[in-house]
C-alpha positions in Angstrom: 0.0 0.0 0.0 1.4 3.4 -1.0 2.0 5.9 1.7 -0.1 9.1 1.2 1.7 12.1 2.8 -0.4 14.2 5.2 -3.7 12.3 5.0 -5.2 14.3 7.9 -4.8 17.8 6.5 -2.8 20.8 7.7 -2.5 19.7 11.3 -1.0 16.4 10.4 1.4 18.1 8.0 2.9 20.2 10.7 3.1 17.3 13.2 5.1 15.3 10.7 7.5 18.2 10.0 7.9 18.7 13.7 8.6 15.0 14.3 11.2 14.9 11.5 12.9 18.0 12.8 13.0 16.5 16.3 14.6 13.3 14.9 17.4 15.2 13.2 18.0 17.4 16.2 18.3 14.3 18.4 20.6 12.4 16.0 22.8 15.5 15.4 23.0 16.3 19.1 24.3 12.7 19.8 27.4 13.5 17.8 28.2 16.5 20.1 26.9 15.2 23.5 28.5 11.8 22.8 31.8 13.5 22.0 31.8 15.3 25.3 30.6 12.3 27.3 33.5 10.2 25.9 36.1 12.9 25.9 39.1 12.9 28.4 38.4 14.3 31.9 41.2 16.8 31.5 39.5 18.3 28.4 36.1 18.8 29.9 34.8 15.3 29.0 33.5 12.5 31.2 35.8 9.7 29.9 32.9 7.3 29.4 33.8 4.2 27.3 32.0 3.8 24.0 31.1 0.2 24.9 29.5 1.3 28.1 27.5 4.0 26.4 26.4 1.6 23.7 25.3 -0.9 26.3 23.1 1.6 28.0 21.5 2.6 24.7 20.9 -1.0 23.6 19.7 -2.3 27.0 17.5 0.8 27.8 15.9 0.9 24.3 15.3 -2.9 24.4 13.4 -2.6 27.7 11.3 0.4 26.6 10.5 -0.8 23.1 9.6 -4.3 24.4 7.2 -2.7 26.9 5.8 -0.5 24.2 5.2 -3.5 21.9 3.5 -5.5 24.7 1.3 -2.6 25.8 0.0 -2.1 22.2 -0.2 -5.8 21.6 1.8 -5.6 18.5 2.9 -8.6 16.4 5.7 -10.7 17.8 8.1 -13.1 16.1 6.9 -16.7 16.7 9.5 -19.0 15.2 13.1 -19.7 15.8 13.8 -18.8 12.2 12.4 -15.3 12.8 14.5 -14.9 15.9 17.7 -16.1 14.2 17.0 -13.6 11.3 16.4 -10.8 13.8 19.5 -11.7 15.7 21.6 -11.5 12.5 20.0 -8.2 11.6 20.7 -6.9 15.1 24.4 -7.4 14.6 24.4 -5.1 11.5 21.8 -2.6 12.6 22.4 -2.3 16.3 25.5 -3.9 17.8 28.0 -2.9 15.1 26.2 0.2 14.0 26.0 1.9 17.4 29.3 0.7 18.8 31.3 1.7 15.7 29.6 5.1 15.5 30.6 5.9 19.1 34.1 4.5 18.7 34.6 6.5 15.6 33.1 9.6 17.1 35.6 9.5 19.9 38.4 10.0 17.4 36.9 12.3 14.8 34.8 15.5 14.9 31.0 15.6 15.4 30.6 17.3 11.9 32.6 14.6 10.2 30.6 11.9 12.0 27.3 13.5 10.9 28.4 14.0 7.3 29.5 10.4 7.0 26.2 9.2 8.6 24.1 10.8 5.8 25.9 8.6 3.3 23.6 5.8 4.4 21.1 6.3 1.5 23.9 6.0 -1.0 25.5 2.9 0.5 22.1 1.3 0.8 21.3 2.0 -2.9 24.7 0.5 -4.0 24.3 -2.6 -1.8 20.7 -3.0 -3.2 22.2 -3.1 -6.7 25.0 -5.6 -5.6 22.4 -7.9 -4.1 20.0 -7.5 -7.0 17.3 -5.7 -5.0 17.4 -2.8 -7.4 18.8 -2.2 -10.9 21.9 -0.1 -11.6 21.5 3.3 -13.2 23.7 6.2 -14.4 22.2 8.5 -11.8 23.1 6.0 -9.0 26.7 5.7 -10.3 27.2 9.5 -10.5 25.7 10.0 -7.0 27.9 7.2 -5.6 31.1 8.6 -7.1 30.4 12.1 -5.8 29.6 10.8 -2.3 32.6 8.5 -2.3 34.9 11.4 -3.3 33.5 13.4 -0.3 34.1 10.4 2.0 37.7 10.0 0.8 38.3 13.7 1.1 37.0 13.7 4.7 38.7 10.5 5.9 42.0 11.6 4.3 44.4 10.1 1.8 47.9 10.8 3.1 47.0 11.4 6.7 44.1 9.1 7.6 41.3 10.0 10.0 40.8 6.7 11.7 37.6 7.8 13.5 36.1 8.9 10.2 37.0 5.5 8.7 35.3 3.7 11.5 32.1 5.9 11.2 32.1 5.0 7.4 32.2 1.3 8.3 29.3 2.0 10.7 27.3 3.5 7.8 28.1 0.5 5.6 26.9 -1.8 8.4 23.6 0.1 8.8 23.1 0.2 5.1 23.5 -3.6 4.9 20.9 -3.9 7.6 18.5 -1.8 5.7 18.9 -3.9 2.5 18.6 -7.3 4.3 15.7 -6.2 6.5 13.3 -5.3 3.6 11.6 -8.7 3.5 11.5 -9.0 7.3 9.8 -5.7 7.8 7.2 -6.6 5.2 6.5 -9.8 7.0 6.7 -8.8 10.7 6.1 -5.0 10.6 8.4 -2.1 11.4 7.8 -1.9 15.1 8.3 -5.6 15.7 11.5 -5.4 13.7 12.8 -2.4 15.6 11.9 -3.8 19.0 13.5 -7.2 18.5 16.7 -6.1 16.9 17.2 -3.9 20.0 16.4 -6.9 22.2 18.8 -9.2 20.3 21.4 -6.4 20.0 21.5 -5.9 23.7 21.6 -9.7 24.4 24.5 -10.3 21.9 26.4 -7.3 23.0 26.0 -7.9 26.7 28.9 -10.3 27.2 31.3 -7.6 26.0 29.5 -4.4 27.0 28.0 -5.3 30.3 31.3 -6.0 32.2 32.6 -2.6 31.0 29.4 -0.8 32.1 29.4 -2.5 35.5 33.0 -1.6 36.1 32.8 2.0 35.0 29.3 3.2 35.9 29.9 3.6 39.7 32.7 6.2 38.9 30.5 8.3 36.6 29.8 11.8 37.9 26.4 13.4 38.0 27.2 15.3 34.8 28.3 12.0 33.2 25.0 10.4 34.1 23.1 13.3 32.6 24.9 12.9 29.3 24.2 9.1 29.3 20.5 9.8 30.2 20.2 12.4 27.4 21.7 10.0 24.8 19.4 7.2 25.9 16.4 9.5 25.9 16.8 11.7 22.8 18.9 10.1 20.1 17.6 6.6 21.0 14.0 6.5 22.4 12.5 9.8 21.2 14.3 9.7 17.8 13.3 6.2 17.0 9.7 6.6 18.2 9.3 9.9 16.3 10.9 8.6 13.2 8.8 5.4 13.1 5.6 7.6 13.5 6.7 10.1 10.8 7.7 7.4 8.3 4.2 6.0 8.4 2.6 9.4 7.6 5.0 10.9 5.0 7.0 10.1 1.9 10.5 8.6 1.8 11.6 11.8 -0.2 10.6 14.1 2.7 12.3 12.0 5.2 15.5 12.0 3.1 15.4 15.8 2.8 15.3 16.2 6.5 18.5 14.1 6.9 20.4 16.9 5.3 19.8 19.0 8.4 21.9 16.6 10.5 25.4 17.9 9.6 24.3 21.5 9.7 22.9 21.0 13.3 25.8 19.0 14.4 28.3 21.5 13.0 26.5 24.4 14.8 26.3 22.6 18.1 30.0 21.6 17.8 30.9 25.2 17.2 28.8 26.5 20.2 29.7 23.7 22.7 33.2 22.7 21.7 34.5 25.6 19.7 35.2 23.4 16.7 35.7 25.6 13.6 34.3 24.8 10.2 37.2 23.8 8.0 37.5 24.1 4.2 38.1 20.3 4.1 34.7 19.7 5.8 32.9 22.2 3.5 34.3 20.5 0.3 33.6 17.0 1.6 30.1 18.1 2.7 29.2 19.6 -0.6 30.3 16.4 -2.5 28.6 14.0 0.0 25.3 16.0 0.1 25.2 16.4 -3.7 25.8 12.6 -4.1 23.1 11.8 -1.6 20.6 14.1 -3.3 21.2 12.5 -6.7 20.8 9.0 -5.3 18.0 9.6 -2.7 15.7 11.6 -5.0 15.9 9.2 -7.9 12.9 6.9 -8.8 13.7 3.7 -6.9 12.3 0.5 -5.6 11.3 2.2 -2.4 9.2 4.9 -4.1 7.6 2.5 -6.6 6.4 0.1 -3.9 5.6 2.6 -1.2 8.0 0.8 1.1 9.7 2.7 3.8 12.6 1.9 6.0 11.8 1.1 9.6 14.2 3.9 10.7 16.8 6.1 9.2 18.9 6.8 12.2 21.6 4.9 14.0 
């Protein structure tokens, strides 16, 4: 069934725009607040380990989303095959995605992390072609080349930005999750998918992340706990809930357009909170990446032809 944007009139239109704006504010702020939370104590940070922060996000979201699903009596996976599939998707979409983003963010700038995150539509389209979900096109090739040039310019050629490279791998991981989850979301529904990939993500990550969390959490300051609570609340719970609601009431094109706000917001917050200047390298890379994303994301595609939307476009 094709999604009809704004079926309830002007009121619904503004609610969808407000929800999508909140989503991008939440995801963009994660790049800055997460950077401060994980930064060294001597530089104004809280020295929170990426694995501990990721464990809080996965575990907290799993509990809340599972309670949400139970309260609304939404569909649940019923077979071991479903659970095995969801566990595999959780590795790509939750465990690797969230952990790699935080590890990369710790070593690169919030603006670079946000710019690289918006490459997800491009990587998703390319993987869709490689796995024969979509057909190749000149427009896709041009968009991919431009975005790739931007990524290479941002990550560096002679002097590599290891954090930026890790964030790029994070984007590839999430793009693979989006490609492989298409059939699952059609069968189980978006909310069932989101809920159970968080549950399985938390379960599979716990053997590594939980000991680090238990060891470090008692030493966190009140300020550190506030950063952790914010990252759990806004970029995780509020962002995923608002995004899931907005995706059901708008078009994929509108959702994609709002993603472009993410690096602008992250760059502004980084300048205000961290004093991080806007470099010429970031401007050139950003122009290449956003142009490439525009060419790819606004093309006629399988998603627009079928009315299918991704369960979430965040991380």
